[in-house]
N, C-alpha and C positions, 0 to 999 in steps of 0.2 A: 241583589248583585254582590253585595259584600260577603254574603254567606257563600255564594258560589266561588268567589275569589279565594275565600278561606279554604273551601273544599279542594280547590285546584292545587293547593299546597300539599295535599295528602292523596293525590290521585293514585299513588302506588299502594294505598291501603289494602287493596285486595290482590296485590301481586305477591304470589308465594315466594319464599326464599329460594334462591337459585334460579329464578326466572326473571325476565325483563319485560317491562312495558314497552311496546313498539311505539316510540314517540314520534318519529318522523321517517318518511320514506322518500327517497329521491332517486331519479334515473338521470345519469349524466353520460357524456361522451368524451373520449380523449381527443377526437378530432371531429370537425363539423362535416356533415354530409346533408345536402339539400333535401334528399328524399327520406331522411330519417327524422321523425318527429318524436322527441323523447316524451312529450306529454301524452301522446297516443300509446307509446310503448309501455307507459306506466300501467296501462290496463292489463298487461301480462304479469304484473306482480301480484301474487296470490294473497298477500296480506297487506291491507291498506292502512292499518292504524285506525284509531278512533276518529269518528267524524268530527269535523270542526264547523262551527257556525260561522258563516261568512269567511271560510278558509282561515280563520284565526283562533277562535275560542272553542275549546273542548268542553262546552257546557254540559252536553249529555253525560260525559264521563264524570264531570264534577258533581252532577246531581246524583249519579250512582254512588260516588264516593261519600256523599253525605249520609247515606243510609247506614244504619247500625247492623250488627250481625244477628240480632234477634229477629228472626223471620215471623215471629208471632205478632209483632207490633205492626199495625196497619201502615204507619208512616214509613217504616222501612220497606215494606212491600211496594208502597206507592212510589217511593223514590227510585227503587230498582226498576219498576216497570216503566217509569218515565225516562230513566237514564239509560246508560249504555255501559255494559261491563268492559273492563280493560282488555284490549287486544294484547295477548302475550306473544312475544316473538317465538316463532317456531322454525328451527333450523332446517327441518325437513321441507317445509313449505318454501323456505328461502332457496334451498337447493333446486327445487322444482321450478321456481321462478327464474333462476339463472338459466336452466335448461330451456325454458319456454322463450326467454329473451334471445338466447343464442339461436334457437330454431327460427324465430321470426327474422333475425338478421340473415340467416341462410336463405330463407324464402325470398328475401329482397336481393339476393345475389352476392352477399358478402360471406363467401364460404370460408374465409380465413378469420372470421370474427371470433372474438373472445369476450366473455362477460365475467366480471369479477365482483364479488360482494365485499364491501368494506363496512365494518360496524364500529360504532363508537358508543361507549357506555358512560353513564353519569348516574351513579347510585344504582337504582333499580330501573332506570330508563335506558333505552337503546335507540340509536339512530342507525338506519340501514340505508346504504348508498350502493346502487347497482351501477357499476362503471362499464360502459360499452366501448369496446375497441374494435370497430368494424373492419379495419384494414381496407385493402383495395377491392373494388367490386369486380365481378365477372361480367363479360359481355357476350352477346349472341353472335356466333360466327355463321356458318352455313346452316340453312334450314331446308330439310328434305321432308317431303310428304310421301309416305309409303301406304297406299290404299289398295287393299286386296280386291275389293269389289269393283269391277270395271264400270258399272252403271253409276255408283257413287263417285268414283274417280272422275268420270266425265261431268257429273253434276257439279262437283266442287271446283273443278278446273275453271269454270266460268266465274267463280267467285274469287279467284286468286289472280294476282297478289294484292290487289288494291284493298280488299276487306280483311286480310289476315292480320292478326294481332302481332304475331311473332315475325320480326324483321331483322335482318342482319345489321349489326351495329348497335342495336338497342341494348340497354342494360338488362341482364338476365334477372327474371323475377318469376317465382312460382305463381304469383297472382296472374301474370300474363299467360302462363301455361294453362291455368284453369279457365281463364277468359277465352282462350282459343278453343279449348275443349267444349265449353258452353256454347260458343258461337257456332261451331260445326254441328253440335247436337241440335241446337235450335233450328238451324238451316235444314237439317234432314227431317226433323220432326214436322216442320212446316211443308215438307215436300213428299209426304206420304209414308214416311218410315215410322209407323205407329209404335213398333216395339224397340226402336233404337234408343240406347241410353249411353251416357258418356263413359261408362266403364269399358266400352268397346274401343276407346281411344287411350293410348299410352304413349309415353315419350322415352326415347333413348338419348342419353346425353353423353357426349365424348369431350373431355377436357384435354387439350394438348399441352401437357407439361405445365410450365410456369407462366404461360402466356396470358392467363386469365381470359381465354376465349373458349366458349363452349359451343360445339356443333350439335345441333338438335335434329332428331328424326322423329316425326309424328307418325305413329303406326295406327292405322284404322283396320281392325281385324274383322274376320268373319265370325259368325256365332260359334261358340265352342262345339267340339266334336260330340259331346253328349247331348246336344240340343237336337230337337226334331227338325230344325231348319238348317239347311246347308248354306243359305245366303240370306241377306237382309231382304225382306219382302216390302215392296212399295204398294201401299193400300190406297184404294179409292173408296169414296163414300157411296154406300148403296141407298137403301130406303131411309128417309128421315121421318120419324113419327113423333107425335106428341101424346102425352097421357097425363091424367090428373094425379097429383100426389095427395089429395085430400081423402082420408080413409072413408068418410061418409058421403062423399060427393064425387062421382066419376066425371062430372062436367068441368071442362076448363072454361072459366068465365072470361075469356078473351077472344076477340075476333081473329079469324084465321089470318087476315092480313097483318095484324099486329104480331102474331106469332112468327110469321115468315120474315117480317122486317127486323125482328130481334134475333134471328137465327143466321149465323154466318157459315154454318156447316151446310154445304149444298151438295145434292146428289150429283154424282159423276166427277166431282172435284177430288183431288188428292187430299188425304187426311192432313189436317193442320192444327197444331197446338195453339197457334195464334187465333185461328178462327174459333177454336173451342173456348179460349179465354174471353174473346170478344162476345161470344154468345152468353157466357156467364155474366159478363159485365152489363150487357144490355138488359137481360132479364132482371138483374138485381136493381136496376134503376126504376123498374116499374113499381109504382107505389103499392099495388095490391098483391105483388108476388112475395111470398114469405120465404120460399125455398125452391131451389132448382137443382136437379140432379141429372147429369148427362152421362149415359152409358153407351158403350159400343159392343156389338156382338159380331163375331167373325163368321163369315160364310164358310162352311166346310169346303176345303179343297179349292178355294178361290182367294183372290186378293181384294175382297169386298168387305166393308164394315157397315153394318146396319146401325143407325144411330137412333136412340130413343131419348127424348127430352121430357122429363117428368117435372111438372110444375104444381106447386102447392100455393094456393091463393089465400088471402086474408078475408075476413068479413068486410064487405064493401063500406058499410056505414058505421060511424062512431060519433058519440057526443061527449064533449069534455067541458068541465067547468073549472075556472081558475079565479080565485079571489086574490086581491092584493091591497096593500096599504099605500097611501100617498101622503106626501108632505111637501107642499109648495110654499116656500118662504114662511114656514112656521104654521101654515094652515093645514090641519090634519084632516084626513078623509079616507075614503075607502072606494075601491072599484072592483068590479067583477065582470067576467066575460064568459059567454057560453058559445062553444064552437061546434058546428055540425060539419062532418067530413064524409064525402063519398069518394072513395079511391078508384072507382071503376064506373064512372058515370055513363059512358057510351060503349062499355065493354072493350075499351082500349087503354085502360089504366089511366084515364083522365081523372084528375083530382079536383073535386069541387069543395071549397071550404067557405062556409058562411059563418061569420062571427058577429055576435051581438054583444055590445059592451056598454056598461053604465058606470058612471063615476059621480062621487059627491064629496065636496070639501066645505067645511064650515069656515066662512070668511068673517074675520073680526077686524075692527079698527078702521073701517072706511067711513069717514064722516061725510055727510052730504049726499050719500047714496041710499037707494032703497035697501031695506033689510032683506037681502036675498043671498043665499049661499050659492056656491058654484055647482052646477050640474052639467053633466055631459052624457049624451047618448050617441052611439054610432052603430052603423051596420056596414060591414065590409064583406064582399064576396070575391073570391079568387078562383079562376078556373085554369088549371095547369095541364098542358098536354106534354107527354114525355117524348116529344119529337118536334122538328120544325114544321110549322103550319105556314107554308108559303108556296105559291104556284110556280115560283121561278127557280127552284132548286132541283137539281137532278137527284135521282134515286141513289146514285153512288155517293154523292156528297152527303146526303142525309145519313147514310149508313156509316160514313167514315168518322163522324163526330158524335159525341153525346150531347144532346140538345133538349131544351124545354122551351115551350112557348106559353106565355101567360097573359091572360086578360083579367083586369081587376076593376071593381067598382066600389066606391066609398061615399057614404054620406055621414057627416059628422055635425052634431048640434051642440053648441056650447052656450050656456047662459050664465052671465056674471052680473053683479050689481052695476057695473059700469057700462056693459054692452052685451049684445047677443051676437054670436058669430056662427056662420054656417059654411061648411066646406063640401063641395061636390067634386069628385075626381073620377077619372077613368084613364086606364093605361093599357098599352099593349107592348110587351117586351119579349126579347129572346135572350136565353142564356145557353152557352155551349162551351165545350172544351174538346180538343182533339184527343183521340184515344191514346193512352199511355203517355200523356203529357201532363205537366203541372200547370199549364196555362189555362186561364178561364176568361171568357169574354161575355159582355152583356151589352145588348143594344136596346135602348128605350126608343122604340119606333115612334111612339107618340104618347104623351103624358099630358092630359088636360086637367086643369084645376080651376075651379070657379069659387072664389072666396067672396061672400057677401055679408053685409052687416045690416040686418033688418031693423035693429034698434040700438041707439047710443044714448046714454042718459044726458040730460041737459047739463048736469054738473060737469061731466067729463068733457062735453063740448065747450063749455064756458072756460074751464081751467086749462085745457090743453089744445083743443082743435081750433077754436075760434079766437083765442087770445092773440091780438095783433102783436103784443110785445114779445110773445114766445116764438111764433112762426116756426115751430118745430116741424121741418119738412119731412123728416124720417117718420115722426109719429103720425102726422096727418096722412101720409101715403099709405101707411099700414093699417089705417082704420077707414079706408075707402074700399068699395067693391073693386075686385081685381080679377082679371082672367089671365092665366098662365098656360101657354101651349109650348111645351118643350120637347126636345129630342136630345138623346145622350148616348155616349158610348163609354164603356169601362173595360179595363183589362186588369187582371190579377195574376200573380205568380207566387207560388209558395213551395219551397223544397224542404221545409222544416228548419232551415238555418237562415234563409233569406226570404223575406216576404215583400212584395211590391204590389201596390194598388194604385191605379190611376183612373181618372174619370174626367170627361169633358161633356158639357151640356150647353145648349143654346136655346133661347126662347124668343118668340115673337117675330122672327125674321119673315116667315111666310105671311103672317098677318100684316106686317108692315109693308111688304112688297105688294100684297093684294090691295091694301089701302091706297098706295101710290098709283097702282095701275088703274084702279077704278075711280080715282080722283076723290076720295073721301075727304070730308071736311075735318078740320082739327078743332079741339075745344079751346077755351080761353087760355089754357096752359100750354097750348101748342102740341097736344097729343091726339093721335088717332084713337077712335073708340069703336068697339065692336058691340052692336046692340046696346049702345049707350053705356058700355062698360070699358074702362081703361084696360089695356093689356100690357103685360110686362115684356121688355126686350132687354136681354143681357146675354153675356157669355161667361162661363165659369169653368175653371179647371182645378183639379186636385191631384196631388201625388203623395203617397205615404210609403216610406221605406223603413223596414225593420231588419236588423241584423242581430242574431243571437250567437254567442260564443260559449260553448260548454266547457267550463274549466275542469270539472270532474263530475262524478255522478250526482253530487249534491249541490253544486254551485254553477251559476250561469250569469253571464253579463249580457244585457240586451240594450241595444242602441236603437233609437227611433227618431226619425225626422219626418215631419209632415208640413206640406206647404199648399196653400190654396189661394186663388186669386179670382175675382169676379169683377166684371165691368158693366155697369148699366149704360145703355146708349140708345140712340134713336128715340123710341117712344117712352123711355124711362130715364130719370135722373137719380133714382134711388132703387136699390135692390129690394125685392120682396123680403119681408121679415124672415120667412122660412129659409131663404137662400143666403142670408147674411151670416158671417162667421161670429163666433163668440169664443172667449178664452176663460180659463179657470175651470175647475171641476175635476171629477175623478179621472178623466182621460186627457187632461191638458196640463196646465201648470198648476200643480196640486197645492201650492201655497195659497191659492185663492179659491173661494167658492165659485160655483158655476155662474157665468155671466157677470162677474164682478171685476174683471181685468180689462183695461183698455177702453177704447182704442188709443194707441199711443200713450200719451201721458194724461189723457182725459181723466178727470176726477168727478164722479157722480155726486149730485147734491139733492136729488129727488128720488128716494127709494121706490116710489110708486111707478116711475116710468124709466128708471135706469136700465131695466131689462131691454128696453128699446134702444136707448142711447149707447149702451155698452156693447155695440155690435159693429162690424166693419166689413170692408170689401176684400181684405187680404189677411191671411193668417200664417203664422210660423210657429211650429211646435218642435222642440228638441228635448229628448228625454234620454237619460242614462240610468239604468236600473240594475242593481246587483240582487239576484234572486238566490235564495238558499233554502234547501230543505232542512227543517229543524228536527222534528220528530213526528211520529204518527202521520196524520194528514195535515200537519201545520207547516207552513213555509213562511219565510220572512223576506223582506226586501228593504234595501236602502236605495234612495233615488235622488237625483238632481234633475230638475225640469227648468226649461227656459223657453221664452216665446212671448208673443203678444199678438194683437190684431191692429189693423190700421184701416183708415178710409182712404180711397184714392181721390175722392173729391173733397173740397173744403166745405164742410157743413158747420154753420155757425153754432149749432146746438151741441157740437162735439169739439170744443176748442182743444187743440193739441193732439187731435186724433189723426190728422192727415200724414201720410207717409212721406218722409224725405230722407235721402241718403245721409245728409249731414247729422240728423238727429237719431238715426236708426240705432246706433250702438247704445246710446244712453236710454233708449226706450225698450230694451230687452228686459223683461221681468225674469227673475230667477227665484226658484223655490227649491227646498230640499226637505227630506223627511224619511220616515220609515213606515213600513206597513206589515200587516199579517194577512196570510192567505190560507183559507181552509179548502183543501182540495178534496171534494167528494166524488171524484172521478167524472161524473156526468156534468158537474158544474163547479165553479170556484166562487166562494164568497170572500170578498176582499174588504179590508179596513185599512185606510191610509191616513196618516197624520202628516200634513204638509205645513211647512213654515216658510214665510217670506224671507228672502235673502237680499234681493234688490227690487225696490218698488219704484217703477218709473213715474208714478202719479205724484210723487212727493220730492221735495228738494231737501238739501242739507241732511240732518241726522236721519230723518225718516226715509230718506232715499236708500239707506243701507241698513235695513233691520237686522242683517247678519251681525253687524257691529254694535247695534243698539237694540237688542231684542226686547220685545214686550209680548208675552205669551197671549194675553187677552186680545191684543190688536193684530198679531201676526200669524195666528194659526188657522187652519181649515181642516175639518175632519170629513172624510169621505167614506161612504159605504156603497159598494157596487157589487155586481155579479159579473164574473169574468175578468180576465187580465186587461190592463189598460191598452196594451198594444202587443 
């Protein structure tokens, strides 16, 4: 860092005499206007200056400046390739930027706008400031539609005035003119006008003196005189045919019904670009379709279009193998999975996936237990239908949304020195999204999970489960056979800047109602049982909100907040372990390792079972992250995280873990740190180093590690794939 700071003092080393390093670029306004965003207008400036890490440090330029002028030396070539050459101020580019900014202000209705360039030099450095003086805006006066084609005039008259973009009294904007052209073009393209395009629409503007009022006339003209058509033709769809796009196979490996359900172009209907796009979208969702091409052929001397849909399919079956490394609390191991996929099981693009997985970890340091390492074997099968499978939905509803139906089965076997655990699960769920929407929904119609423990070692029983002095209710509950029957509903929205995810699920209500109706007996703990197996009863809700703000091309601020709460009731006093919340780790408060924070101010004292005790019924995560592109595929991040988990009931084995409004502020954990991200396009590898700032588990000095830091005590290193939120 000292070397780079030294280099920053000579960043003008490669700036020729008579030229200037473009040091800073600003866009300002002489007066404020709510519809003018100077940060967005800065994109119209053609020279941006050298990139800054975290919007502050020109380290790429500093690295370039460290290089010598002897290109034969590898160190000089390396520094230049890693760094960034100085951006030299170009007066021609600055002049074009002034013209572009002025034009954009004109497009927004500020026809009296002026743009000035002010420069300030310091040695060989230059600061450029573009000063905008918009003046008073222009407004729309009278709006007239001049449509030469009588049939189109009649068709559009039904659409006015409620749907028109241009309205008297609105601020004049070229963007609104283009929006109205696009709206009318889309309307006509969806009404059979196959050859109509927006160039047939033009505007006549009349400004009345100095009143800042512009009268508009929209002119929709006939085809030009040199065209073979004297008027716009309204086409209907003739024959709709399907053909194979596979060069070596003329057969389409899809049922006729599936082809028809995915096709929105129907014989006898008017041609529609929306129907065309919907057809492309639905065929692209079919897992075995690689390529779709839709072409139209015009009938001679008629207004009919024959449609041919060409489909190229993939090989239905594939087998993949994936090895991986594991590390659980320092125990190293390896895992591998092999997956078979059939993407066209019933000739309807149904996707069957069967995965076999095996894992092994060498376990050390467990005294009093048999000498056995951890092994796991599982088999999971998923069958996905690219449509709703339900007898109660109409055909029109099925076609209006993009949906999948999925059934899954899983059997998982785990053997450890302390216990053997088995899991059997089955689920049926739906996922769907309306067409052209960013919303997504998921309904878990039924999700069954049976967890059973065929063997628990005597040592584990004696030390934790049967010890009268311990009476760890959470621990005992999670090492008993358990049946979970849940239903859930989730909603997600993402527009690239705002992301929202919500989910609610409930379990055991139908089983509890049935037990009461049929008068089932309760066990000694007051719980109903199904086939002599306890079943869980709870309700759980989660919400996650993420907001990203793009500062410029290389820098972004992301804010995230997540909240979850669950309540065991009726047949349960404790949540199942898989449904309890935990804090810390790569996607939570990164100053703590996974499952090492909370609940509340609880402080673990038995590392062998703290992964059970450090869980809760409620979770809060708040994260603020500054992301910056550094160079090549490397990005950096500075972050501050806050949050914790709590229990809603008072469990004696989690002292200080129950939520209370009075203690809530002092029990918020805070961490900070920095990270590196390697963006390889298809996936992101992430390294984060987090430090504790406020630790609710401790009092006095240790409560504020930010003021009394100790690296060996307060750091956590995280490796993960993908961004944290």
